[in-house]
C-alpha positions as CSV (number, residue, x, y, z in Angstrom):
1,M,28.1,457.5,-25.6
2,P,31.6,458.0,-27.1
3,K,32.0,459.1,-30.7
4,T,33.3,456.6,-33.3
5,G,36.8,458.1,-33.2
6,D,36.8,458.1,-29.4
7,G,35.7,454.4,-29.4
8,A,38.4,453.4,-31.8
9,A,41.0,455.1,-29.7
10,A,39.7,453.5,-26.5
11,Q,39.9,450.1,-28.2
12,G,43.5,450.9,-29.4
13,D,44.5,451.9,-25.9
14,E,43.0,448.6,-24.5
15,Q,44.9,446.7,-27.0
16,V,48.2,448.4,-26.1
17,K,47.5,447.4,-22.4
18,Q,46.8,443.8,-23.3
19,D,50.0,443.7,-25.5
20,D,52.0,445.2,-22.6
21,K,50.6,442.6,-20.2
22,F,51.4,439.9,-22.7
23,F,55.0,440.9,-23.2
24,A,55.5,441.7,-19.5
25,S,54.6,438.1,-18.5
26,S,56.5,436.4,-21.1
27,V,59.9,434.7,-20.5
28,I,62.8,436.1,-22.6
29,I,64.5,433.5,-24.9
30,T,68.0,434.0,-26.2
31,V,68.3,433.1,-29.9
32,S,71.8,433.0,-31.4
33,V,72.0,433.1,-35.2
34,G,75.0,432.5,-37.4
35,T,78.6,431.9,-36.4
36,G,81.8,433.9,-36.0
37,K,81.8,437.6,-36.7
38,H,78.5,437.3,-38.3
39,K,76.8,435.8,-35.2
40,R,74.0,437.8,-33.7
41,I,72.1,437.5,-30.5
42,Y,68.3,438.2,-30.2
43,N,66.3,438.4,-26.9
44,L,62.8,437.5,-27.9
45,H,59.5,436.8,-26.0
46,E,58.8,433.2,-25.7
47,D,55.1,433.6,-26.0
48,V,55.6,435.2,-29.4
49,L,58.0,432.5,-30.5
50,V,55.7,429.5,-29.6
51,T,52.5,431.0,-30.9
52,Q,53.9,432.2,-34.2
53,C,56.4,429.5,-35.1
54,P,56.0,425.7,-34.8
55,F,59.7,425.1,-34.7
56,F,60.0,427.2,-31.6
57,E,57.0,425.7,-30.1
58,K,58.5,422.2,-30.4
59,C,62.0,423.5,-29.0
60,L,60.5,425.5,-26.0
61,R,57.4,423.5,-25.0
62,S,58.4,419.9,-25.2
63,G,61.1,419.4,-22.5
64,M,64.1,419.9,-24.8
65,K,67.3,421.4,-23.5
66,E,66.4,424.7,-25.3
67,Q,63.4,424.9,-22.9
68,V,65.6,424.3,-19.9
69,E,68.3,426.7,-20.9
70,Q,65.9,429.2,-22.4
71,A,68.2,429.5,-25.4
72,V,68.0,428.4,-29.0
73,N,71.1,428.2,-31.3
74,L,70.7,428.5,-35.1
75,P,74.4,428.4,-36.3
76,E,73.5,427.5,-40.0
77,D,71.1,430.4,-40.6
78,K,71.8,434.0,-41.5
79,P,70.8,437.0,-39.3
80,E,69.4,438.9,-42.2
81,S,66.8,436.2,-42.9
82,F,66.0,435.7,-39.2
83,E,65.3,439.3,-38.8
84,I,62.6,439.0,-41.5
85,A,61.2,436.0,-39.5
86,V,61.2,438.1,-36.3
87,K,59.4,441.0,-38.0
88,W,56.7,438.5,-39.1
89,M,56.4,436.9,-35.7
90,Y,55.9,440.3,-34.0
91,A,54.0,442.3,-36.7
92,E,53.0,439.8,-39.4
93,K,54.6,441.8,-42.1
94,V,57.6,441.4,-44.4
95,P,59.7,444.3,-45.6
96,T,58.7,445.8,-48.9
97,N,62.2,446.8,-49.9
98,I,63.8,443.3,-49.9
99,D,65.3,441.9,-53.1
100,D,64.8,438.6,-54.8
101,V,67.9,437.0,-53.0
102,R,66.7,438.0,-49.6
103,I,63.3,436.8,-50.3
104,G,64.7,433.4,-51.3
105,A,67.0,433.2,-48.3
106,A,64.1,434.1,-45.9
107,Y,61.8,431.5,-47.6
108,I,64.4,428.8,-47.0
109,L,64.4,429.7,-43.3
110,A,60.7,430.0,-43.1
111,N,60.4,426.5,-44.6
112,K,62.9,425.3,-41.9
113,L,60.9,427.0,-39.2
114,C,57.6,425.6,-40.5
115,M,56.2,429.1,-40.8
116,A,53.6,428.5,-43.7
117,E,52.1,432.0,-43.4
118,L,55.5,433.6,-43.8
119,Q,56.3,431.5,-46.8
120,N,53.1,432.8,-48.3
121,A,53.8,436.4,-47.6
122,L,57.4,436.0,-49.1
123,V,55.9,434.5,-52.2
124,D,53.4,437.4,-52.5
125,Q,56.4,439.8,-52.1
126,F,58.3,437.9,-54.9
127,R,55.3,438.4,-57.2
128,A,55.2,442.1,-56.2
129,I,58.7,442.8,-57.3
130,C,58.0,440.8,-60.5
131,R,55.1,443.2,-61.2
132,K,57.7,446.0,-61.0
133,G,60.2,444.1,-63.2
134,S,63.2,446.0,-61.9
135,F,65.6,443.1,-61.4
136,N,67.2,440.3,-63.4
137,L,64.6,437.6,-63.5
138,L,66.7,434.8,-65.0
139,S,69.5,435.2,-62.3
140,A,66.8,435.3,-59.6
141,V,65.1,432.2,-60.8
142,T,68.4,430.3,-61.3
143,W,69.4,431.2,-57.7
144,I,66.1,430.1,-56.3
145,W,66.2,426.7,-58.1
146,Q,69.8,426.1,-56.9
147,Q,69.1,427.0,-53.3
148,T,65.4,426.2,-52.3
149,P,64.0,422.8,-51.4
150,E,62.5,420.7,-54.2
151,G,58.7,421.1,-54.6
152,C,58.5,424.5,-52.8
153,K,56.1,427.1,-54.0
154,L,58.8,429.7,-54.5
155,R,60.2,427.4,-57.1
156,E,56.8,426.9,-58.7
157,V,56.1,430.7,-59.0
158,S,59.5,431.5,-60.2
159,L,59.4,428.8,-62.9
160,D,56.0,430.1,-64.1
161,Q,57.2,433.7,-64.1
162,L,60.3,432.8,-66.2
163,H,58.3,430.8,-68.5
164,F,55.9,433.7,-69.0
165,A,58.8,436.1,-69.6
166,I,60.3,433.9,-72.2
167,L,57.1,433.5,-74.1
168,K,56.6,437.2,-74.0
169,S,60.1,438.3,-75.1
170,P,62.0,435.1,-76.5
171,A,64.7,437.3,-78.2
172,S,65.8,438.5,-74.8
173,Y,66.7,435.0,-73.7
174,K,68.5,434.0,-76.8
175,K,71.5,436.1,-75.9
176,A,74.6,434.2,-75.0
177,D,74.8,435.4,-71.3
178,G,71.1,434.5,-70.7
179,F,71.4,431.2,-72.3
180,E,74.6,430.3,-70.3
181,K,72.8,431.2,-67.1
182,L,69.8,429.1,-67.9
183,K,72.1,426.1,-68.7
184,T,73.5,426.1,-65.1
185,G,70.1,425.7,-63.7
186,G,70.1,421.9,-63.6
187,K,66.6,420.6,-63.0
188,L,65.3,424.1,-63.9
189,V,66.1,423.5,-67.5
190,T,64.2,420.2,-67.5
191,E,61.2,421.6,-65.9
192,M,61.2,424.6,-68.3
193,Y,61.4,422.3,-71.2
194,W,58.4,420.3,-70.3
195,K,56.4,423.4,-69.3
196,S,57.2,424.8,-72.8
197,V,56.1,421.5,-74.4
198,Y,52.7,421.3,-72.5
199,Q,51.9,425.0,-71.8
200,K,52.3,427.3,-74.8
201,Q,50.7,430.3,-73.3
202,S,50.0,431.6,-69.8
203,A,48.9,434.6,-67.8
204,N,51.4,436.7,-66.0
205,P,51.8,434.9,-62.5
206,A,52.6,438.2,-60.9
207,F,49.1,439.5,-61.6
208,L,47.1,436.4,-60.7
209,T,44.5,437.0,-58.0
210,G,43.4,434.9,-55.1
211,C,45.2,432.4,-53.1
212,V,47.9,431.2,-55.5
213,Y,51.3,429.8,-54.8
214,H,50.6,429.5,-51.1
215,V,51.4,426.7,-48.7
216,H,48.1,425.4,-47.2
217,E,48.5,423.5,-43.9
218,D,46.1,420.5,-43.5
219,G,44.6,421.3,-46.9
220,K,43.0,424.5,-45.7
221,K,42.8,427.4,-48.1
222,C,43.9,430.9,-46.9
223,T,41.3,432.9,-45.1
C-alpha cells in the first residue's frame, strides 16, 4: 500500500495525464483581440473556452461562423484584459499584482463574456487592494462608475468602500482636488448622497466575510 505522499503524487501524475489528453484532443481556436498595432492573436483550446466561458460556448457550439472558421474576433477589447480572462479559464486564478484600473477593465470584459465567477474573483481582488489601501480610492471609484455597466457589483462595492472611507476620514475628502474629482462622477454623486442620507455608519466592505458583492447565476449562492 503506497504512503500518503506517494498516493498524492500518483494522483497528481494521473491528473497531468488526463489534462494532457484533454488538451491533445481539443481543437485550437484563434482569438484576435484589439486592433491595429495593439492587436494580439491567441491560440487557445476550444474545450477550455466553451467549458469556462458562456460567450465562447455560444460562438463555437451553435453553428455560428466562428465555429466554422475556428476563429473569434474581439476588436473592441484590450489584450491586457483578455489575458486575465485567459488565466482564469485555464487556472481559475487572477493576478494578485493588478491595479484598480486593470481590475475594472477586466471586470467589464468578464461581464461581456458572461463569466460570473471571474467577475466575483475580480471583486474579491478589488477588496484585497482596498485592505492594503495603497492606491487613490477616489480616482478608482470615479473611473469605475464612469466605465462599468449600471447595476454591476463592482460599482456597488466601490461605492460602499468610498462611503466608508469618507465617513472614516471626512477631512481627506474636503480638499479641493478630491471634491472636484467627486463632482465629475455623475450618478456616483447622487448615489453617494442617498447612501449618506440613509446609512450613517457602515463596516469596512474590504473586510466583510462570506459571499458578498458576488454575481449569483440563477439565484444560487457561491459554493
